[in-house]
N, C-alpha and C positions, 0 to 999 in steps of 0.2 A: 504494500500500500504506500502511496505517496502522501507526504505531509507538507504543509506550508513551512513549518519551522520544526526542526529537530533539536532537542536539548540533550546534551551528553553529560550525565552526572547528576545525581539526586541529592546534592548538598543543598543548603538553604538558598544559595544564589540561584542554582538551577531550578529548584522548586518554585521560588518566588517569581522568577521570570516566566516559567511555564504557566503558573496559575494566573498571572496577570494577562498573558497573551490569550489563554483560553477564555478568560472572562470577557475579552473583547472580540470573541468570535473567531479567533485564529485557530486553524486546524494544526494543533501542536501535539508532539509526542516526545516523551522523556524516556531515555534509556539509562538504567542504573545497573551496575554490575553486581551489587549486593542484593540480598533477599529482602532488605528493608531500606527505606530512604532515610536521609538524615546526615549521611557522610560522617564527618568527625564529631558531630553532635549526637549521634545515635547513642542511646543509653546502653550501658553494659550490664547484662543480666547474668548473675552467677550466685549459686547457693542461696537462693531466696532473697538476694539483694538486687536492687536496681540503682546503678551508679550513674550520675550525671558527669560526663568526662570533661567538664569545664569548670571555671571558677563560679559559675552560676550567677554572674552579674551581667545584666543586659540593659542597654540604653535604648532610647528612641521610643519608649512606650508611653510617654507623657501625652496629654491632650494636644492634638495637632501634630504629634510626632510622626516619624516616617511609617511606623507600623499602623497607626490609625489611618494614614493616607492609603496604605496598601490594602488593608482589610475593608475600607470603605468602597473599594473597587471590586471586591470579591463577594461571591454569593454565600459565604459562611461567616460565622463570628470568629473573632480572634480567640486564642486560648486565654485562660484566666491568668492574670498577672497581679503581683503584689509589690507595691513600692516599699523599699527597704529603708529603715531608719534605725541605726545608721546603715548605710549600704554595705560598709565593710569596716574593719578595724585594721590599722597598720600597727604591728608590734615590732618595735626597734630592738636591737641587740641587748640593750640594757633592761629589757622587759617592760618598757612603757607601752601602754596601749593607747593609740590615738584614733578615736572614732572619726569616720569620714561620712558626713551627711550631705544632703543637698543644700540649696540656698537657705541661709538663715541670717538673721540680723546680727547674730553673735559670732559669725564666722571669723572676722578679723580679730575679735577679742580672744576667741578660742586659739587662733593661730599664735597670737602674742603670748598667751599663757603656755602653750606647748613649746615654743621656741623663743624664750625671752632674750637669748643671746644674739638673735638676728631678727627681731620682730619687724623692724622697719624694712629690711631687705626682703623678708618673706612676704609682707603685705605688698610691696612693690612688684614682686614676682607675679603674684596672682592678678594684680591690677593690670599689668602689661598683657598677660595672657587673655584677660577678659576683654581688653580693648581690641586685641588681634581677632578674637573670636567674633566680636560684635561687628567689626568693620569688614571682616572677610579678607583683609589684606594678606598677601602671601609673604611670609617671612621664612626664608630658607636657611637662615643662620641657625647654628646649633643652640638649642635652648640652654645648654650648659653655660653659655656666656651670661645668661641672666642669673645664674646661681653662684657666681663667683664670690659674692659678698655674703653669702648665707653660710650657716654652720654645716658641719659634716652630717649631723643628724637630720637636718632639714633636707639635705641633698639625698640622703637615703630614703626619707619619707616620699620624696618626689620620684626617685629612680624606681622604687619597687612598684609604684602605680603606673608609671609610663611603661615599664617592662611588661607588666601584667596585661595592660589594655592595648598597647601598641606594639609589643614585642621589640621595643627599642629603649635603651637607657637614654639619659639626658645627653650623653656624648654623641649619640647617633640620631636623636630625635630633633627635627626642626622645630623652630618656635611655633610655626603654624600647626604642626601635628600635635605638639604639646598643648596648644590652646584648644584644639578640638577635643582632646582627651579630657582635660580639666573642665572644659565647658560641659561636657556630657556628665561628668561626675557631679558637678554642681547642680545640673538639672535634675539629677536623681538617677539611681540605679534600681532595677527591678528584678524580681524573681519570676520565672515562668512556671506556672503550676504544671508539673510533669516534666519540667526541664525543656531543653531545646528539642528533644524528641517530640514533645507535644506540639510545638510549632511546626515541625516537619510533617507530622500527621495531619494537621489542619490544612496545610498547603496541598498535600496529596488529595485530601478530601475535596478541596476547592477545585483542583485541576480536573478531577473526575466529574464533579457536579457540573462543571462548565462544558463538558464534552471532550475534554482532553484525554490523552492516553498515556499511561505509564507502564513500562515494561521493566520489571525487576528481574534479577538473575540474567541480565542481557549485556554482557561485556561488548563494548564497541572496540573494534580493532584499529580502524583508521578512517579518514575521510575518503570518499569516493570521488574520483576526478573524471571529467570529460576529456576528450582528446585535446581540446584547446587549453587544458590546465585549470579549468574552472571547477570549483568544489560543487558537486551536485547532490551530495548525500553522504551516507556513512556505510561502511562495511562492518557487519557484526562478526564476532568470533565464530559464530555458527556457519558463516559463509553467505548469509543473506545480505543483499544490498537494499538499503532503504533510501529512496530519493527524498530530497527536500527542495521545494520549488522556490522558497524565499530566503531562508537563512538557516545556518547551523550555529548553535550557541554551545560553547564549551564551558562546563563548570569544573573542568580539571584545572590543575595548577598551570602556571605559565610554562613550567618545564615539561609537563606531560602533554599540554596542548600542542606545543611545537615539536617536542621530541617524539611523541607517539601518534597523536591524532593528525596533525598536519604533515609531519615527517621532516626530519632534519634536512633531507635533500631538497625540500621545497621551502625551507626557512631561509630568509635573507641572511647573508653572512653577518651583517651588523647585529641582527637580533641574536644569532647563535653566539656571537662573542659576548654580548651582554648577559645571556643566560648562563654562560660558563662562569661569569664573575658574580652571579647572584646566588644568595643562599638564605635560608631561614633557619630558625631554631627547631630542634626536635623537642618532643615532650616525653617526660618520664612520669608515669602516674602510679600512685599507690592507692589501691581500693581497699578501704579499711572498714571494719565493723566496730562501732563504738557503743558503749553502754549509755543508755539514755540518762542515767543518773549523773554522769560527769558533765553533761551539757550545761547544767546550771552554773558550773564554775567557769565557763568560757565567756568571753566578752561579746561574741557575735557568732553568727552562722558562717560568715565569710571572713577569713582572717588572712592578711598578707603578712607573712613573716620575713623579716630581714634577720637572717640567722647569725651573721657575723659582720664586724667592721672590716674594711679593707682600705689600705692607704692608696692602692692603685685604682684604676678605673673600675666602675661597678661591674661585677661579674655575676650575672644571674644564676649561672649553673653552680656557683659556689655560695651565693649569698641569700637566696630566697626560696621560699616554699609558699604555695597558696592552698589554703584549706577551705573546702566547701562541705558543709554539714547539712544533710537533708533535714527538713522539718519533721517533727514527730507526726504531724497530720498527713504527711505524704504517703505513709505506709510503703516505704521502699526497702524495708528490712524486716527480719524476723522480730517477734515480740521482744521488747526490752533492748533492742538494738537500733542504731541509726547507720545509714550509709554515708560514708565519708570519702571524698576524693581529695587526695593531696597531689598537687601537680608541681613539677619542677622542670626547668629548662635543662637541656642537654645538647651536646654537639651531635647533630644527627648523623653525620658521616662516620663518626667513630663506631657506630653500631653495624657497619656494613663491610667489615673486613672479610675476606674470603676464608671460609672454614669448611672442612670436609663434612662436618656434622654439626649438630646443634649444641654440643657440649660447651664450646667457647662462649656462645651467646648466653646460655644458661648461667655460666660462671660470671659473666659480665653483669647480667641481670641481678644475680645474688649480691655481688659486691656493691653495686649501685644501690640496691635496696638497703643494705646494711648502713651505707654512708648516709643516705637521706633519712633513714629511720632514726639514727643517732642524732642527726641535726634536728629532726622534728621534736624529739623528746627533750633535747637541750633547750629548744626555744619555747616549748609548751610543757613544762614539767608537771602541770596539773593533770595531764593525760594519764600518767602512771601506767598501770596495767589494764586500763579501761578500753584500750584499742587493740585490735588484732589485724593482721594482714590477711585479706581475702584473696587478692590477686594483684598483679602488676601489669603494666603495659609499657612497652618501649617503642622507640621509633620503628623498629622492625614490626611490631604489632600494628602500628598505623599503616605501614607499607602493605602488609599482608591483607588488611581489610579494605584499604582505599586505593592502593597502588600509587599513592603520592610519592614522588621521588624522595628517597631517603626517609620517607615518613615525615617530611618537614611540614610544619603547620604555621599558618599566619603569613603576614606580609614579609617579603624579602627585605633584608637590610641593605641600604644603599642602592635601592632599586632605581634603575634608569627610567626617565619619564616615558620613554617609548614602550617600556614593558608594563606600565601601569594603565595603558589605554584599554578600553573595552573592544576596540576594533583591532583587526589584524591586517596584514598585507592583502588578504583576500576580501573583496568587498562584501561578501555574504557570510563571512565567518566572524564570530564575536566571542568574547570571553566575559565571564562573570564569576565572582568568587572572592576568596580571602586573599589572593595574591595579586589582584588587580583592582583598579578603581581608587576612590578616595575614602577617607574616613577610617574607622577602625571597628573591629568586632562585627557582630551581626548587624548593627545599625549601618555601618559602612557598606556591607554587602547588600542590605536592603535598599539603600539609596542607589547603588549601582544597578541593581535589578530593576528598580522603578524607572531609572533613566533609560536603560536598554530597552525595556518593554515599550516605553513611550516612543522611542525612536523607531522601533520596528513596526509600530502601528500608525 
């Protein structure tokens, strides 16, 4: 069967684009290699637990926000969300807990109380970012320049948040990107009932309700080309060719879109060169079971831990952990337990050395688990023996489930502007997802999907 638009990949970017197109009467079909949609946000189910594989902090759900704009165009209702207050807590190496909430009249007073040794510089930092966010001015200078007169603790407070939400520390993050992150945090962060998986499920429902088609367990091998070099559809791993009369949208990463879907032989040399120089972080996850009793001793359900000081540049793989504790009302764990996801950054390529068997990977996994487990307990001594390891996930795990290159997640560091475009050298081939577009997190993906769907209709 021929479709007007084919979407490759069922992550949030692909699902949102497909759902919006279908709601506007476009004949669209989405192909996903896994047995469920959701991509990296799909819940992990194991031993009676349902783990959310993210920090569980989502922006853009406020009144008039991007998600309201999207679901106002769809035939179904959005998933339930809850505004968090505080949205999260930053715990510094000295054990201080700093709650982070949305806009409040007391914000600057709280800032001065938390960082009395650099109160003026801290207030100035946020005022500059607020002005950049309000005017939309593009500032490509490193935001680290604005932090020079602040204290080491304040820089850690900023770095752990930038790294969590934008996958970049202050040394790598532009002032404009930092302004976008901090603006979203000040607007407020939200929890999605059921996690990101619930959002994916609603988008699938919308796609089907509008007459769109989704094929699960359907790996796409590559684009199909006409004799003149025009992309005319896709070839499935099964050998079937599916034509697309208007457009093909890739929800794969930039590396996999060009390296696998388009093909390196058809990728312009300038783009191939940029791809070789681009990389993103890998994620290491600890899925834990925690006694409900210990939750009362914790400052929040989402905690950003800075586990140690460092005189050199901020090193997220050595200095931070992010804790996401499921609410008791979510029923994601056996009685008396809560599902907890602890995420850490890791160098993705380090997990892909050639080995004749899985023994080396298992050994690396165990060593990494022991390292992060020790750091977690040192940073959160109140946990004691109230937590246990249920399972772990490495960049290899992400690669095996999503086929993302090296299992990398999030936006590439130092990404060239040409690689952040939604368009490609082929006039009818487009990209959407967490490695392209503007913004950060699901909100950035949603904005890119809304923009792309609008341009295609």
